N, C-alpha and C positions, 0 to 999 in steps of 0.2 A: 574545533574538532581536531583530534590528533591525526597526524599524517605519517604513515610508516616510512615513506621515502625521505622525510625530513629528520628521521631519527627520534621522533616523539613516540611515546608508548601508546598503544591502543587502549581502549576502554578495558579495565580489569573486570571481567565478569565473575570472578571467583570470590573476590573479597571486597571490592570497592563499590558495589552497587548500593544506591540508597534503598531503604526498606520497600518503598512502593515499586521500584524497578525490579527488585529482587523477587517480589511476589509475582509480578507479571512474568518475569523470566522463568520462574519455577513452574508456572502453569501455561507456558507458551503453546504446547501441543494442543491442550484442551481449548485454549482461547482461539487458536488458529482454526480448529475444527468448527467451533461455535461461530466464528466470524464468517466462514464459508457458508455455513447453514443460514446465517442472517442474510448474506448476499444473495443466496438462492431464493430465500423468501421474498426479498425485495424485487428480484428480477427472475421470475420463473423460467424465462427463455434461456437463462444461463446454462441450465442442465440440458436443454434441447439443442443448443448450439455447440455444445462441447461433448466429446465422447469421454470415456472413462480415463484415458491417458491425459487428456487436457484438464480434466477435473483434478487429477492428481498433481499436475503441474501447477494449477491454481492454488491447491492446498499448500504445496511447497512454497510458492510465491507468497502466500499469506503468512506462512511461518517466518520467512525472511523479512517481510515488511514489519512484522511484529518485533523481530530482533532489532530493526532500525529504530522503532519506537522506544524500545528499551534503552538503546544507546543514547537516544535523544533525552530520555528521562535521566540517565546517568550523568550526562554532561550538562544538563540544565538548559540546553539550547536546541531548537529544531533543526539545526544545520545537518546533522548526520542523516536525518530522514529526507530532507530536501535534496541533498546531494545524491543520495541513493535513488530517489525517484527520477531525478534528471538522467541518471545512467540507465535506469530500467526502461524508460520510454522507447528507445530505439530497439531494444530486445522485444518488447511487446509488438512494435510495428513489424519487425521481421517475422514474428510468429502469427501475425494477423489477428492479434487480440485487441479488441477495441479498448481504448483508454477509458471509456465509460465504465468498463468492467473493473479496471484498476481503481477508479474513483469509488465505485460501489464497494470494493474490498476495503478501501481505507475507511469509509464511513462505517462499514460493518465491524472493522477492528476497533474503532472508537466505541461502538455500542457494546462489543464483547468485553472490552477492558472496563467499560463503565459499570458493568454488572459485577466486576471483581474488586474494584477500587471505590473508596468513598469519593464523593463529589469534590472534597477539598484537595484531593491529590490528582484530579483530572486536568488541571491547567496545562501541564507539560504534555500530556497525551493529546489534548486538543490542539496545542500549538504544532506538535509534530505531524499529526494527521492533516491539519490544514496546510502545512508546508508541502506535504506530499500531494495533496489534492490540487494545490495551486500549480505545482510543476506539471502534473498530469493534464490539467486544463490548458496550460500553455502549449504543451506538446500536442494536445488533441486537435488544435486548429491547424497544425502543419499537415502537408500532404502525406498520404500513406497510412493514415489511421484506418483501422479495420471496421469502423462503424458503418452501418447502413445509411446511405444518403437518400435524400428526397429525390425521386425520379424526375419530378417536374423541374426542380431547380437544376438538376444535372443536365436536362435537355436544353434549358435556357442557356446555361453556361457554354454548352457545346455549339450553340447557334443553330440548333435543329428547328 
């Protein structure tokens, strides 16, 4: 992955994208909206737990996650997606967003892109989303995640 502070150029989105990445980049707003719809279908409590502002933030986050998948497709390696997911986890923790929701968004992005690309071009998308999911699962186990915990286990750990 190119790194701006080292003087290496960033990914050229205007002319250097492979055809599959260019198709995904051209339809990113539509794909992000569809991915959020898929995530809501998978977890209906997502709409209940989040108000309108939070849903707009999730839509924005979905668009940004989709951009990182495009970058990973352009570079041929899942590193841009994984590095971004590593940096995104503390922000989600600060906003009290469960990382299970981020994992749900990544799986939904994979499905939304899968409807737009043929199966032969999905290998890089699968690798990028799996890298993001792996980073989110690792950060999920750390303290401060916003997911709902089992009350019985919580009482046992507190020694009540």
